[in-house]
C-alpha positions in Angstrom: -49.2 14.5 56.8 -46.6 13.2 59.2 -43.6 15.9 60.4 -40.1 15.4 62.1 -37.5 18.0 64.1 -34.2 18.0 62.4 -32.0 16.9 64.9 -28.1 18.1 64.5 -25.3 15.2 64.0 -21.6 16.2 64.1 -20.9 19.2 62.6 -22.1 19.1 59.0 -25.2 16.5 59.4 -28.8 16.8 60.8 -31.0 13.6 60.9 -34.7 12.7 61.3 -36.4 9.6 62.8 -38.4 8.0 60.7 -42.2 6.6 61.2 -41.9 2.8 63.3 -45.2 1.8 61.1 -43.3 2.8 58.0 -40.6 1.1 58.9 -42.5 -2.2 60.1 -44.5 -2.2 56.6 -41.7 -2.5 54.5 -39.8 -4.3 57.1 -36.5 -2.3 57.7 -34.5 -2.8 61.0 -31.3 -1.1 62.5 -28.2 -1.1 60.0 -30.6 -1.6 56.8 -30.2 1.1 54.0 -32.3 3.3 52.4 -32.7 5.6 49.6 -33.0 9.4 49.5 -33.9 11.1 45.9 -34.5 14.5 44.8 -37.5 14.8 42.7 -37.3 18.4 40.7 -39.6 20.0 43.0 -37.3 20.6 45.9 -38.3 17.3 47.7 -36.4 14.6 49.0 -38.4 10.9 48.5 -37.4 8.3 51.2 -37.1 4.7 49.6 -36.8 1.1 51.2 -34.9 -0.4 48.0 -33.1 1.8 45.3 -35.5 3.1 42.3 -35.1 2.4 38.8 -36.9 4.3 36.5 -38.6 2.3 34.3 -38.4 4.8 30.7 -41.2 4.2 27.9 -39.5 4.2 24.7 -41.0 7.4 23.1 -42.0 7.2 19.5 -42.8 9.2 16.6 -43.4 9.5 12.7 -42.6 12.3 10.7 -44.1 12.7 6.8 -41.3 14.6 5.2 -42.7 15.3 1.5 -44.7 18.4 3.1 -41.8 20.0 4.0 -40.7 23.0 1.7 -36.8 22.5 1.7 -34.4 20.2 3.4 -33.8 23.1 6.0 -37.1 22.4 7.5 -36.7 18.6 7.0 -33.4 19.1 9.1 -35.0 21.4 11.9 -37.8 19.3 12.2 -35.9 15.8 13.0 -33.0 17.9 15.1 -36.2 19.2 16.9 -37.5 15.8 17.7 -34.1 14.6 18.6 -33.6 17.3 21.4 -36.8 16.5 22.6 -36.0 13.1 23.7 -37.5 11.1 20.8 -36.3 7.3 20.8 -37.8 5.7 18.0 -38.1 7.9 14.9 -39.9 6.8 11.6 -39.2 9.2 8.8 -41.8 8.8 5.5 -41.5 10.3 2.5 -40.4 8.6 -0.9 -40.0 12.1 -2.5 -37.8 13.3 -0.4 -35.7 10.2 0.2 -35.3 9.9 -3.6 -34.2 13.4 -3.8 -32.1 14.2 -0.5 -31.3 10.3 0.4 -27.8 11.1 1.0 -28.0 14.5 2.9 -30.5 12.8 5.0 -28.3 10.0 5.9 -25.2 12.2 6.3 -27.4 14.4 8.8 -28.6 11.5 10.7 -24.9 10.5 11.3 -24.6 13.6 13.6 -27.6 12.5 15.9 -25.3 10.4 18.2 -26.7 7.3 19.7 -28.7 6.9 16.5 -28.3 4.2 14.4 -30.7 3.4 11.0 -32.8 0.1 12.1 -35.2 -0.2 8.9 -35.0 1.5 5.7 -36.8 1.5 2.0 -37.6 3.6 -0.8 -40.5 5.5 1.0 -39.3 5.0 5.1 -36.1 5.3 7.1 -36.6 4.3 10.6 -33.6 4.8 13.6 -33.9 3.8 16.9 -31.8 5.6 19.9 -29.2 2.5 21.2 -27.7 4.9 24.6 -28.8 4.3 28.0 -29.0 8.7 29.1 -28.3 7.3 32.4 -24.6 6.3 30.6 -23.8 10.2 29.4 -22.0 12.3 31.9 -23.4 15.9 31.0 -20.2 17.2 32.8 -17.8 14.8 30.9 -19.3 16.2 27.5 -19.0 19.9 28.7 -15.3 19.1 28.8 -15.2 17.8 25.7 -16.7 20.7 23.8 -14.4 22.9 26.0 -11.1 20.8 24.6 -12.4 21.3 21.5 -12.9 25.0 21.7 -9.6 25.7 23.4 -8.0 23.7 20.4 -9.8 25.6 17.3 -8.9 29.0 19.7 -5.2 28.4 19.9 -5.1 26.8 16.2 -7.4 30.1 14.4 -3.7 31.9 14.0 -1.9 29.8 12.3 -5.0 27.6 9.8 -7.3 30.6 8.9 -4.9 31.0 5.2 -4.7 27.4 4.6 -6.6 24.2 6.5 -10.3 25.8 7.3 -11.7 21.8 7.1 -10.0 21.1 10.5 -11.6 23.4 12.2 -15.3 23.4 10.4 -14.2 19.6 11.6 -14.1 20.5 15.2 -17.3 22.6 15.2 -19.6 19.7 13.5 -18.2 17.8 16.5 -19.2 20.4 18.9 -22.4 20.5 17.3 -23.3 16.6 17.3 -22.1 16.9 21.4 -24.2 19.8 21.7 -27.2 18.0 20.5 -26.5 15.3 22.5 -26.2 17.4 25.5 -29.3 19.3 25.0 -31.2 15.9 24.3 -30.0 14.1 27.8 -31.0 17.5 29.3 -34.4 18.0 28.3 -34.7 14.2 28.9 -34.0 14.8 32.7 -36.1 17.8 33.2 -38.8 15.6 32.3 -38.0 12.4 34.1 -36.8 13.6 37.7 -35.0 10.1 38.4 -32.6 10.6 35.2 -31.2 14.1 37.1 -30.4 11.8 40.2 -28.4 9.5 37.6 -26.6 12.4 35.5 -26.1 14.2 39.1 -27.1 17.6 38.3 -30.5 19.6 39.6 -33.1 20.9 37.6 -32.0 24.6 38.1 -28.9 23.4 37.1 -29.6 21.9 33.8 -31.4 25.0 32.9 -28.0 27.2 33.0 -26.1 23.9 31.6 -28.8 24.0 28.6 -27.5 27.9 28.3 -23.7 27.3 28.1 -24.1 24.1 25.7 -26.5 26.9 23.2 -23.9 29.4 24.0 -20.5 27.2 23.9 -22.3 25.9 20.2 -22.8 29.8 18.7 -19.5 30.3 20.1 -17.4 27.6 18.2 -19.4 28.7 14.5 -18.5 32.2 15.3 -15.2 31.0 15.8 -15.2 29.2 12.4 -16.6 31.9 10.6 -14.0 34.5 11.9 -11.0 32.1 10.5 -13.0 32.0 6.9 -13.7 35.7 6.7 -9.7 36.6 8.0 -8.9 34.2 4.9 -10.6 36.5 2.2 -9.4 39.0 4.1 -7.1 42.1 1.6 -6.9 44.4 4.6 -3.1 45.4 5.5 -1.3 44.0 8.3 -1.6 46.6 10.7 -5.5 46.2 10.8 -5.1 42.0 10.7 -2.7 42.1 13.6 -5.0 44.6 15.6 -7.9 42.0 15.1 -5.6 39.4 16.2 -5.1 41.0 19.6 -8.5 41.4 19.8 -9.2 38.2 19.4 -6.5 37.1 21.7 -8.3 39.2 24.6 -11.3 37.1 23.3 -9.6 34.1 23.7 -8.5 34.4 27.3 -12.2 35.8 28.5 -13.1 32.4 27.0 -10.5 30.4 29.0 -11.2 32.3 32.0 -14.8 32.2 31.9 -14.7 27.8 31.8 -12.4 28.0 34.5 -15.0 30.3 36.7 -18.0 27.8 35.2 -15.8 24.9 36.4 -14.5 26.1 39.9 -18.0 28.3 39.8 -15.8 31.7 41.1 -18.0 34.3 40.8 -15.3 36.7 41.3 -13.9 35.7 37.7 -17.3 35.8 36.0 -17.6 39.5 37.1 -14.0 40.0 36.0 -14.8 38.8 32.4 -18.2 40.5 31.9 -16.3 43.2 32.9 -14.4 42.9 29.7 -16.7 42.8 27.9 -17.3 46.6 27.1 -14.1 47.9 26.6 -13.3 44.9 23.8 -16.5 45.6 22.2 -15.6 49.5 21.9 -11.9 48.1 20.5 -14.4 46.2 17.7 -16.2 48.8 17.4 -13.3 51.3 16.7 -12.0 49.1 14.1 -14.9 48.8 12.4 -15.2 52.4 12.2 -12.0 52.8 9.6 -12.5 49.6 8.2 -12.8 49.4 4.5 -11.9 45.9 3.8 -15.6 43.8 4.0 -14.3 40.5 5.1 -12.8 42.0 7.6 -15.2 43.9 8.9 -17.7 40.8 9.4 -14.3 39.3 11.3 -15.0 42.0 13.3 -18.7 41.8 13.8 -18.2 38.1 14.7 -15.5 39.0 17.5 -18.3 41.1 18.9 -20.7 38.3 19.2 -18.1 35.5 20.6 -18.0 38.1 23.4 -21.4 38.6 23.7 -21.6 34.8 24.3 -18.7 34.9 26.6 -20.8 37.3 29.0 -23.7 34.9 28.7 -22.1 32.2 30.1 -20.6 34.5 32.8 -24.5 35.4 33.7 -25.2 31.9 34.2 -22.2 31.4 37.0 -23.0 34.7 39.1 -26.6 34.2 38.7 -26.1 30.7 40.0 
C-alpha cells in the first residue's frame, strides 16, 4: 500500500502527488486529466479515463397463477420493479384471462416500462429509460409541486372534485416508484451514485423522504374523502380545516428545510408536531361524526410523516 501526505493548495483545496510508476504506466503527463469517483465506501478512486459502468440487464420471470389474489400480484410486481429488474416476463394464462385489463392498467403505473410481447399466457415488459438520465432531485420537486397543489386545492374540492386529487395522487405514486427504483439501483451500483450526484448516506435519507411524501399524499386524498362525507356542523369543520392549514404550513416549511439543509427550520417544525396532535385529539374526544373523526386521525398521520422528514433533515 502506498500513501501520500495532503498538501494545502489555496484556501479551499488540498493536493496529493501521484506515483510516477502509475503515471508512466497510463502515459499521463502534465496537463492530462484524471477522473475521481467515490465508490460508496467513503473511498476515492483515481482513473486515467472516465469510467462508464456497463450495466447488465437483470431479468426475472414471475409466475402469477400461483398468487392468491390480484393485490398479491401487484405487490410482487411492484417490489421487483423497485428492486431494479429491467426485463419482466409475467406468466399465467388464468391471471391474464381474468385480470388482463387490471394488469395492463397496473403496468401503466411503472414509468420507463413498455410491453414488448403479449400472448394469452405471457406478458413481457422492458425498461427503455437509462437510469443515469433520471434526476432524483428533480423528481423530488415534481412530487413536491403535486403535493402542494393537492394541499392548496383540498379546501375547495373535497365536496366537488375528488377525482382531481386522486389523479395527482396516482402521479405521485408513479414518480415515487420510479425514484425508489433509481435509488435501489444506485445502492447496488456505486458508479450510478456518481452519475445522479447522491452519496450512499443521502440515498437512504432520500428513500425515506419519498416514502413519507407518498404516504402523506395518500392521507391528503383520504382527508378530502372523509370531509366530503362528513355531516358535522360548521364549527367542527372549520376547526378541522384550521388544523389542516397548520399541517400544510408545516409541510411547506419542512420541504424548505430539506432543500436548504436548514436544521433550525426542521427543529421548529418538529416542535410544532405535539401541539397539533393535541388539537386533533381534543377535537376527536368530543366528535360524534364518524367521517370527521377519520379525517382527524388522518391529519395526525400526516403530521407524523412531516416529523419523519424533519428527522431526516436534522439527523443528516
